[in-house]
C-alpha positions as CSV (number, residue, x, y, z in Angstrom):
1,X,-20.6,-26.3,20.4
2,X,-21.6,-29.5,19.1
3,X,-21.0,-32.8,20.1
4,X,-18.1,-33.1,17.6
5,X,-16.6,-29.9,19.5
6,X,-16.6,-27.4,16.3
7,X,-18.3,-24.1,17.3
8,X,-21.0,-23.3,14.8
9,X,-22.1,-19.8,14.6
10,X,-24.8,-17.9,12.8
11,X,-25.2,-13.8,12.1
12,X,-26.8,-12.3,14.8
13,X,-27.3,-8.9,12.8
14,X,-26.8,-7.7,8.9
15,X,-25.3,-4.4,8.3
16,X,-27.0,-2.8,5.4
17,X,-24.6,0.4,3.6
18,X,-24.0,2.2,1.0
19,X,-21.9,-0.4,-0.7
20,X,-22.8,-3.7,-3.2
21,X,-19.6,-3.9,-4.9
22,X,-16.4,-4.4,-3.0
23,X,-15.1,-1.8,-5.6
24,X,-14.4,1.6,-3.6
25,X,-15.0,0.2,-0.1
26,X,-12.2,1.5,2.5
27,X,-9.7,-0.9,2.5
28,X,-9.5,-0.3,6.4
29,X,-12.7,0.5,9.1
30,X,-11.9,4.2,10.4
31,X,-10.5,5.4,6.8
32,X,-13.5,7.5,6.4
33,X,-15.8,8.4,9.8
34,X,-18.7,9.9,7.0
35,X,-19.7,6.0,6.0
36,X,-22.8,5.1,8.0
37,X,-24.3,1.9,8.4
38,X,-27.0,0.5,10.1
39,X,-26.6,-2.8,12.0
40,X,-30.3,-4.8,12.0
41,X,-30.6,-7.4,14.6
42,X,-32.0,-11.1,13.7
43,X,-35.4,-11.8,15.7
44,X,-33.7,-14.4,18.3
45,X,-31.3,-11.1,18.8
46,X,-33.6,-8.0,18.9
47,X,-33.8,-7.7,22.7
48,X,-32.9,-4.4,24.0
49,X,-31.3,-6.4,27.0
50,X,-28.7,-7.5,24.8
51,X,-26.9,-4.3,24.1
52,X,-27.8,-2.6,27.5
53,X,-24.7,-0.5,28.5
54,X,-23.4,-0.8,24.6
55,X,-24.0,3.1,24.7
56,X,-21.7,3.7,26.9
57,X,-18.6,3.0,24.4
58,X,-18.1,5.4,21.9
59,X,-16.4,2.6,19.1
60,X,-17.3,-1.5,18.7
61,X,-15.5,-3.9,17.2
62,X,-17.9,-6.2,14.3
63,X,-16.9,-9.9,13.6
64,X,-18.6,-10.4,10.3
65,X,-18.3,-12.5,7.5
66,X,-16.5,-12.1,3.7
67,X,-19.8,-13.8,2.5
68,X,-19.5,-12.0,-1.0
69,X,-16.3,-14.3,-1.8
70,X,-17.9,-17.2,-0.5
71,X,-20.0,-16.8,-3.0
72,X,-17.6,-16.7,-6.1
73,X,-16.7,-20.1,-7.8
74,X,-13.3,-21.6,-7.3
75,X,-12.6,-19.6,-4.5
76,X,-11.1,-21.4,-1.5
77,X,-8.5,-19.9,1.3
78,X,-4.8,-20.4,-0.5
79,X,-1.7,-20.2,2.4
80,X,-0.5,-17.2,0.4
81,X,-2.3,-14.2,-1.1
82,X,-1.2,-11.3,-2.8
83,X,-2.1,-7.8,-1.6
84,X,-3.2,-5.1,-3.8
85,X,-1.4,-2.5,-2.4
86,X,2.0,-4.4,-2.6
87,X,1.4,-4.1,-6.6
88,X,-0.7,-7.4,-6.6
89,X,2.8,-9.3,-7.3
90,X,4.4,-10.3,-3.7
91,X,3.3,-13.0,-1.9
92,X,2.6,-12.9,1.9
93,X,0.8,-15.9,4.1
94,X,-2.6,-15.4,4.5
95,X,-2.6,-14.9,8.1
96,X,0.0,-11.6,7.6
97,X,-2.9,-10.2,5.5
98,X,-6.7,-9.1,5.8
99,X,-7.5,-11.1,2.7
100,X,-11.1,-12.1,2.3
101,X,-9.9,-15.7,1.2
102,X,-9.2,-17.2,4.6
103,X,-9.9,-20.8,5.7
104,X,-13.1,-19.6,8.2
105,X,-13.7,-16.3,6.2
106,X,-14.3,-14.0,9.2
107,X,-13.3,-10.1,9.1
108,X,-13.1,-7.4,11.6
109,X,-14.1,-3.8,12.1
110,X,-13.7,-1.1,14.3
111,X,-16.6,1.2,14.2
112,X,-17.8,4.5,15.7
113,X,-20.9,3.7,17.6
114,X,-23.5,6.6,16.7
115,X,-26.4,5.4,18.5
116,X,-28.5,2.6,19.9
117,X,-32.2,1.9,18.8
118,X,-32.9,-0.6,21.5
119,X,-36.7,1.2,22.0
120,X,-37.5,-0.5,18.1
121,X,-37.9,-3.6,16.1
122,X,-35.9,-4.8,15.0
123,X,-33.3,-3.3,17.4
124,X,-30.7,-1.7,15.6
125,X,-27.0,0.2,15.8
126,X,-25.8,3.0,13.5
127,X,-22.4,2.9,13.4
128,X,-19.9,5.1,11.2
129,X,-16.3,4.8,9.5
130,X,-17.4,1.1,8.0
131,X,-15.9,-0.8,5.1
132,X,-18.6,-3.2,5.0
133,X,-20.4,-4.2,1.8
134,X,-24.3,-4.1,2.2
135,X,-25.9,-7.1,3.7
136,X,-22.8,-8.3,5.4
137,X,-23.5,-10.9,8.6
138,X,-22.5,-9.7,11.8
139,X,-21.9,-12.7,13.7
140,X,-20.5,-10.5,17.1
141,X,-20.4,-7.6,18.4
142,X,-17.9,-6.2,21.4
143,X,-17.2,-2.7,23.0
144,X,-14.0,-1.1,21.9
145,X,-11.7,-1.3,25.3
146,X,-8.8,1.7,25.0
147,X,-6.4,0.7,27.3
148,X,-6.3,-3.1,26.2
149,X,-7.6,-2.6,22.6
150,X,-5.0,0.6,21.9
151,X,-1.1,-0.2,21.2
152,X,0.8,3.0,20.4
153,X,3.7,1.0,19.9
154,X,3.0,-1.8,17.7
155,X,4.9,-2.2,13.9
156,X,2.5,-2.2,10.8
157,X,4.7,-4.5,8.8
158,X,4.7,-3.9,5.2
159,X,1.2,-1.7,5.7
160,X,3.5,1.5,6.5
161,X,4.6,1.8,3.0
162,X,1.0,1.6,1.7
163,X,-0.4,4.1,4.5
164,X,-0.4,7.3,3.4
165,X,-2.1,6.6,-0.1
166,X,-4.4,8.7,-1.5
167,X,-5.3,11.0,-4.6
168,X,-6.3,14.2,-5.7
169,X,-10.3,14.6,-6.7
170,X,-12.1,16.2,-9.1
171,X,-15.7,16.1,-9.0
172,X,-17.4,19.1,-11.6
173,X,-19.9,20.6,-9.7
174,X,-22.8,19.3,-12.5
175,X,-22.0,16.1,-11.7
176,X,-21.8,16.1,-7.9
177,X,-25.0,18.0,-7.5
178,X,-26.6,14.5,-9.0
179,X,-26.0,13.0,-5.5
180,X,-28.1,13.7,-2.7
181,X,-26.2,16.0,-0.3
182,X,-26.0,14.1,2.8
183,X,-23.8,11.4,0.2
184,X,-21.6,14.0,-1.5
185,X,-18.9,14.8,1.1
186,X,-18.6,10.6,1.6
187,X,-18.2,10.0,-2.3
188,X,-15.3,12.6,-2.3
189,X,-13.7,10.9,0.3
190,X,-14.1,7.3,-1.0
191,X,-12.8,8.4,-4.5
192,X,-9.7,10.4,-2.4
193,X,-9.0,6.4,-1.4
194,X,-8.4,5.7,-4.9
195,X,-10.1,2.6,-5.2
196,X,-7.7,1.0,-7.9
197,X,-5.8,-2.0,-7.1
198,X,-2.5,-0.6,-6.6
199,X,-1.2,-2.3,-9.8
200,X,-3.8,-0.5,-12.1
201,X,-2.4,2.5,-14.1
202,X,-4.2,2.7,-17.0
203,X,-5.3,6.4,-17.9
204,X,-7.7,5.5,-20.7
205,X,-9.5,3.4,-18.6
206,X,-12.9,4.4,-17.1
207,X,-13.3,2.9,-13.5
208,X,-16.7,2.7,-11.9
209,X,-17.7,2.7,-7.9
210,X,-21.4,2.3,-6.8
211,X,-21.8,3.9,-4.1
212,X,-25.3,4.6,-2.3
213,X,-27.7,3.7,-5.3
214,X,-25.0,5.5,-8.6
215,X,-22.7,4.5,-10.1
216,X,-19.5,7.0,-10.6
217,X,-17.4,6.7,-13.0
218,X,-13.8,8.3,-13.1
219,X,-10.5,8.2,-14.9
220,X,-7.1,8.7,-13.1
221,X,-3.8,9.9,-14.5
222,X,-0.8,11.9,-13.4
223,X,-2.4,12.0,-9.8
224,X,-5.4,13.1,-10.4
225,X,-8.9,11.3,-10.7
226,X,-11.3,13.0,-12.5
227,X,-15.2,11.9,-12.4
228,X,-16.9,12.0,-16.0
229,X,-20.2,10.4,-15.1
230,X,-23.2,9.8,-12.3
231,X,-25.8,7.9,-13.4
232,X,-28.5,6.2,-11.1
233,X,-28.3,2.4,-9.8
234,X,-30.7,-0.1,-8.2
235,X,-29.4,0.0,-4.9
236,X,-30.6,3.0,-2.5
237,X,-28.2,2.7,0.0
238,X,-28.4,3.8,3.9
């Protein structure tokens, strides 16, 4: 806390993931359990004592920053936003959304903690069910506590009408084989979430998802997403 009463924060870690672009990212954490990330602590916080006892928890909360959104020119926060899953035309308040263009640009994700690598330098955490871009700054990490954090009776608001959204994926075997074997299931799961915004419905358009160092290109029509090309990109992911 500074003398002016404003809390100034800095990243305690950064995460490495298979995503360099937001297109294709799961819309919430936990939707695709196969997606893994590696949290790498900054030198000042890379201390085994700082994560002592964390391995007793199955899930953790990540408090992170929308660093990619902050780099976009002219993109400040707005009092209302248009969630893509509502067709891109209906506006809701920014605090009734998880949009990236927020007053303080903070996000949160609940992920599964796969392992704690405290005996290495830097200290690292392996997590799954991620929804973060590669290089996302992590500002805080807290254990998920079911008795306090799980609210089965909670209402879903407008998100209830978009919860069961998905699409059938046709991924030709010869194209799927171009991906590393340990990334194939995750790639299919990413596409099954239908990365297109809710208002996009052009069967002739070719879309592309950057995942694990590959560009996966596809078309979608009549409830079927068909992969039409796979090519290598520069980013190799985790």
